[in-house]
C-alpha positions in Angstrom: 11.0 -43.5 -3.2 8.0 -41.3 -2.2 7.5 -38.8 0.8 5.3 -40.0 3.7 4.6 -36.7 5.2 2.8 -33.6 3.4 5.4 -31.5 4.3 6.6 -29.4 0.9 10.3 -28.7 -0.4 10.3 -25.4 1.0 9.5 -26.8 4.6 12.3 -28.8 4.6 15.1 -26.2 3.2 15.0 -27.4 -0.8 14.5 -24.7 -3.5 15.2 -25.1 -7.3 18.4 -23.8 -8.5 18.6 -21.1 -11.4 19.9 -22.7 -14.6 23.2 -20.9 -14.2 24.3 -22.5 -11.2 27.0 -25.4 -11.2 25.3 -28.5 -13.0 25.8 -32.2 -12.7 24.4 -33.6 -15.7 21.8 -32.3 -18.6 19.1 -34.5 -18.8 17.1 -35.4 -22.1 14.4 -37.8 -23.7 15.7 -39.1 -27.4 13.4 -37.8 -30.0 10.9 -40.8 -31.9 8.1 -39.1 -32.3 7.3 -38.8 -36.0 3.7 -36.9 -35.3 6.2 -34.0 -33.4 8.3 -33.6 -36.9 6.5 -34.6 -39.6 8.6 -35.6 -42.2 11.9 -34.0 -40.8 12.7 -36.4 -37.9 15.5 -37.9 -39.3 17.0 -33.8 -40.2 17.0 -33.4 -36.4 19.5 -35.8 -35.5 22.5 -33.8 -36.5 21.0 -30.6 -34.5 20.2 -32.6 -31.2 23.6 -34.5 -31.6 25.8 -31.8 -31.6 24.2 -30.1 -28.8 24.3 -33.1 -27.0 28.1 -33.4 -27.5 29.0 -29.7 -26.8 27.7 -30.1 -23.4 29.4 -33.9 -22.7 32.3 -31.7 -22.8 32.3 -30.3 -19.6 29.5 -32.3 -17.9 27.3 -35.7 -17.3 24.6 -35.6 -20.6 21.6 -38.5 -19.3 19.3 -39.8 -21.9 16.2 -41.3 -21.3 15.4 -44.4 -24.0 12.8 -46.9 -24.4 15.2 -50.4 -24.8 18.2 -51.3 -25.8 17.4 -50.7 -29.4 16.7 -47.1 -29.0 19.8 -46.5 -27.3 22.0 -48.2 -30.0 20.3 -46.1 -32.5 20.8 -43.2 -30.4 24.3 -44.1 -29.9 25.1 -44.4 -33.6 23.8 -41.4 -34.5 25.8 -39.5 -31.0 29.0 -41.4 -32.6 28.8 -40.4 -36.3 28.9 -36.9 -35.7 31.5 -36.9 -32.3 33.9 -36.0 -35.3 32.4 -32.4 -35.9 32.6 -31.6 -32.0 35.8 -31.1 -30.7 36.7 -32.1 -27.3 33.2 -34.0 -26.7 33.7 -37.0 -24.1 31.5 -40.0 -25.0 32.3 -41.2 -21.7 29.8 -38.6 -20.2 26.8 -40.1 -21.9 24.7 -42.5 -20.2 21.3 -43.7 -21.3 18.2 -44.8 -19.0 15.3 -47.4 -19.8 12.8 -45.1 -19.7 10.2 -45.1 -22.1 8.8 -41.9 -23.1 5.9 -40.5 -25.5 7.9 -37.7 -26.7 11.2 -35.7 -26.3 10.2 -32.7 -24.4 12.2 -33.3 -21.3 11.9 -29.7 -20.0 8.2 -30.4 -19.6 7.8 -33.9 -19.0 11.2 -33.9 -16.8 12.1 -34.1 -13.4 12.5 -30.5 -11.3 15.7 -30.6 -9.1 15.4 -28.9 -6.0 18.8 -28.6 -3.8 18.8 -28.2 0.2 21.1 -25.5 0.5 22.2 -26.4 4.0 23.0 -30.2 3.6 23.5 -30.2 -0.2 20.6 -33.2 -0.6 19.0 -33.5 -3.8 15.7 -34.6 -4.4 12.5 -34.0 -7.2 9.7 -32.5 -7.5 7.1 -34.9 -9.7 4.9 -32.4 -11.1 1.3 -33.5 -12.9 2.1 -33.5 -16.6 -0.9 -33.4 -19.2 0.9 -32.4 -23.0 0.1 -28.6 -22.5 -3.5 -29.1 -21.7 -4.5 -32.6 -23.0 -3.3 -31.3 -26.9 -1.1 -34.6 -27.5 -2.2 -37.8 -26.3 -1.3 -40.1 -24.9 1.1 -38.9 -22.4 0.8 -41.4 -19.6 4.8 -42.4 -20.0 5.7 -39.1 -19.8 3.8 -38.1 -17.0 5.8 -40.4 -14.9 9.5 -39.7 -16.0 10.5 -37.7 -12.6 9.4 -40.7 -10.8 11.5 -43.0 -12.8 14.1 -40.6 -12.6 14.1 -40.4 -8.6 13.9 -44.3 -8.5 17.1 -44.5 -10.4 19.1 -41.7 -8.8 17.8 -42.8 -5.2 16.6 -39.2 -4.4 13.0 -38.0 -2.6 10.2 -37.1 -4.6 7.6 -34.9 -3.9 3.6 -35.0 -6.0 2.3 -31.7 -5.6 -0.7 -33.3 -7.4 -1.2 -30.4 -9.9 -0.1 -29.9 -13.6 2.9 -27.6 -14.3 5.4 -27.4 -16.7 9.4 -26.8 -16.6 9.0 -24.5 -19.6 6.5 -22.2 -17.9 8.9 -21.0 -15.1 12.4 -19.3 -15.1 14.4 -18.7 -11.9 17.0 -16.4 -10.5 18.0 -18.6 -7.9 17.6 -16.1 -5.0 13.8 -16.3 -4.7 12.2 -14.8 -7.9 10.2 -16.9 -9.9 8.9 -15.5 -13.8 6.3 -17.1 -15.6 3.3 -16.1 -17.8 -0.5 -15.9 -17.0 -1.3 -16.9 -20.7 -0.4 -20.5 -19.4 -0.5 -20.7 -15.7 -3.9 -19.2 -15.5 -4.9 -21.3 -18.5 -8.3 -23.2 -18.2 -6.6 -26.3 -19.4 -3.9 -27.0 -16.6 -5.8 -27.0 -13.2 -8.9 -25.1 -13.7 -10.0 -25.8 -10.0 -7.1 -23.4 -8.8 -7.0 -19.7 -8.5 -3.9 -17.3 -9.4 -3.4 -16.9 -5.7 -3.6 -20.9 -4.9 -1.1 -21.5 -7.7 1.0 -18.7 -6.4 1.2 -21.2 -3.0 2.1 -24.2 -5.1 4.8 -22.3 -6.8 6.6 -21.2 -3.9 6.3 -24.4 -1.8 7.3 -26.7 -4.7 9.6 -24.7 -5.9 10.8 -22.9 -2.5 10.6 -19.3 -4.4 9.3 -16.3 -2.0 8.8 -13.7 -5.1 6.5 -14.3 -8.0 6.5 -12.4 -11.3 3.6 -12.4 -14.0 4.2 -11.7 -17.8 1.3 -12.0 -20.4 1.2 -13.8 -23.9 3.6 -16.1 -25.4 5.0 -15.6 -29.1 2.9 -16.6 -31.8 3.0 -19.9 -33.2 3.7 -21.7 -29.6 1.6 -24.7 -28.7 2.2 -24.5 -24.8 -0.1 -21.4 -24.4 2.5 -19.2 -23.9 6.1 -20.6 -22.1 8.0 -18.1 -20.4 11.3 -20.1 -22.2 10.4 -18.4 -25.3 10.1 -15.0 -24.5 12.3 -13.9 -21.0 15.1 -15.9 -19.4 17.4 -15.2 -16.3 20.9 -14.5 -17.2 22.0 -14.0 -13.7 20.5 -12.9 -10.3 19.6 -9.7 -11.2 19.0 -9.6 -15.4 16.8 -10.9 -17.8 17.0 -11.1 -21.7 13.4 -10.6 -23.5 12.9 -10.8 -27.1 11.4 -7.9 -28.9 10.3 -7.7 -32.3 11.1 -4.7 -34.2 8.7 -5.0 -37.5 5.7 -3.0 -35.8 3.7 -4.9 -38.6 4.3 -8.4 -36.9 2.0 -10.2 -34.9 4.2 -10.5 -32.0 5.3 -6.6 -32.3 2.6 -5.3 -29.4 2.7 -8.5 -27.3 6.2 -8.5 -26.5 6.0 -4.7 -26.2 3.5 -5.3 -23.2 6.0 -8.3 -21.5 8.9 -5.4 -22.2 7.1 -2.6 -20.4 5.8 -5.0 -17.5 10.3 -6.3 -16.7 10.9 -2.6 -16.9 8.4 -2.0 -14.1 8.9 -4.8 -12.1 10.9 -5.8 -8.5 13.3 -8.5 -7.3 12.8 -10.5 -4.0 15.0 -7.8 -2.6 13.0 -4.7 -3.5 15.9 -4.1 -6.2 14.7 -3.3 -10.0 15.0 -6.0 -12.5 17.7 -4.9 -15.0 16.4 -6.0 -18.8 18.2 -6.8 -21.9 16.5 -7.1 -25.2 17.3 -9.8 -27.6 16.4 -9.6 -30.9 13.3 -12.0 -32.6 14.7 -13.9 -35.9 12.6 -12.7 -38.9 9.4 -15.0 -39.4 10.1 -19.1 -39.6 7.4 -21.1 -41.7 7.1 -24.4 -42.8 3.5 -25.6 -44.8 2.5 -22.7 -44.1 2.7 -22.3 -40.8 4.2 -19.9 -38.6 6.8 -21.6 -35.8 7.7 -20.4 -32.4 11.3 -19.1 -33.5 13.3 -17.2 -30.6 16.6 -17.1 -29.5 15.2 -17.0 -25.5 15.0 -20.9 -25.9 18.7 -21.7 -25.5 20.2 -23.8 -22.8 22.9 -22.5 -19.9 25.4 -25.3 -19.6 28.3 -25.3 -16.8 31.2 -24.1 -19.9 29.0 -23.0 -22.3 25.6 -21.3 -24.0 23.5 -23.8 -26.5 21.5 -21.4 -28.7 19.1 -22.3 -31.5 19.5 -20.2 -35.0 17.4 -19.7 -37.5 19.4 -18.9 -41.1 18.9 -15.1 -40.4 22.0 -14.2 -41.0 21.7 -10.4 -39.3 19.8 -11.1 -36.3 21.2 -14.5 -35.7 24.5 -12.8 -35.6 23.4 -10.1 -32.9 21.4 -12.5 -30.5 24.9 -14.4 -30.5 26.8 -11.3 -29.6 24.3 -10.0 -26.8 24.0 -13.4 -25.2 28.2 -13.5 -25.2 27.9 -10.1 -23.4 25.8 -11.5 -20.7 27.6 -14.9 -20.4 31.0 -13.7 -20.5 32.6 -16.9 -18.4 30.9 -18.9 -21.0 31.3 -19.8 -24.8 27.9 -19.2 -26.5 27.2 -21.6 -29.4 24.6 -21.1 -32.2 23.2 -24.5 -33.7 21.0 -24.1 -36.6 17.7 -24.9 -35.0 14.8 -24.6 -38.6 14.2 -28.0 -38.5 14.2 -28.7 -34.7 11.5 -25.8 -34.5 9.0 -27.9 -36.6 8.5 -29.8 -33.5 7.1 -26.9 -32.1 10.3 -26.2 -29.6 13.9 -25.8 -29.4 17.0 -26.8 -27.4 15.8 -25.2 -24.0 12.1 -27.3 -24.7 14.2 -30.7 -24.9 16.6 -30.5 -21.8 16.2 -30.3 -17.8 19.3 -29.7 -15.9 20.4 -31.8 -12.8 22.1 -29.5 -10.1 25.2 -30.1 -8.8 
């Protein structure tokens, strides 16, 4: 159902919860686009299904599929890998007939907002243009949030501008973290100033305080999404990736972001706490540097799913750091070397629905 008046989520008492807040479901769009993983689409189903099955142990998993044939194809893979995941619950996995162009549900999926007073949930349906028109067609992806709002019987807000879930990060208390490289890119909303974009962020995500970082990592085709760089792990702490090799292309830009973070204040004026996370050694395929980053993890109710990259030293170090950041959750690494060929990992593929 569309909202008839012009009131914004913030005016109506809605805000976007942090990812570490209690969740009802994980939302996904089943991967089917060969051009996103040229020559490797079949190889991503094992880690993708492990992701689904691990999260299914403690919450619902909702998967967008085109039709019954795709549902059966997906089920056959999920059932194939079920024996590899202890305590997986197939009964927690459900399918919705919502055709998509691609699998990147973080960016084309619904932004769920919640009214803290009433508990009511609603959906923000931002515009979606496949990261500045890079990968047409994207017409099916663009309407996914409204299709989900119809399926769930939720209010839907239409801001009328382009915004991607991977470009914004929240502490759930009023602070939003993003990058100038993405949100101020002329291929998104060239008609809007930085101040106007901040106003949209505040009104439609229900935040009060916005922090800006600079560039994203090398190989990231989204023009610098925050979810490859810096993530909130609680209300006052972020993890941020740093590159130790001074000769690496990522070294300088990540050092610059680190310095910015170390001087940032939260919505209440307190300093932002910063935990450094290593970068994996470079991952390349067919001569292309891929945006491999441990920051692209998904926080579920009882676990945190982290992409790993067959880097024995840094994989282990990253998992240990994240386990210290999430003492109440099991931190689990899943091999993402094939998935990252699609230029994204578990966070890019997913969207959370809060309780």
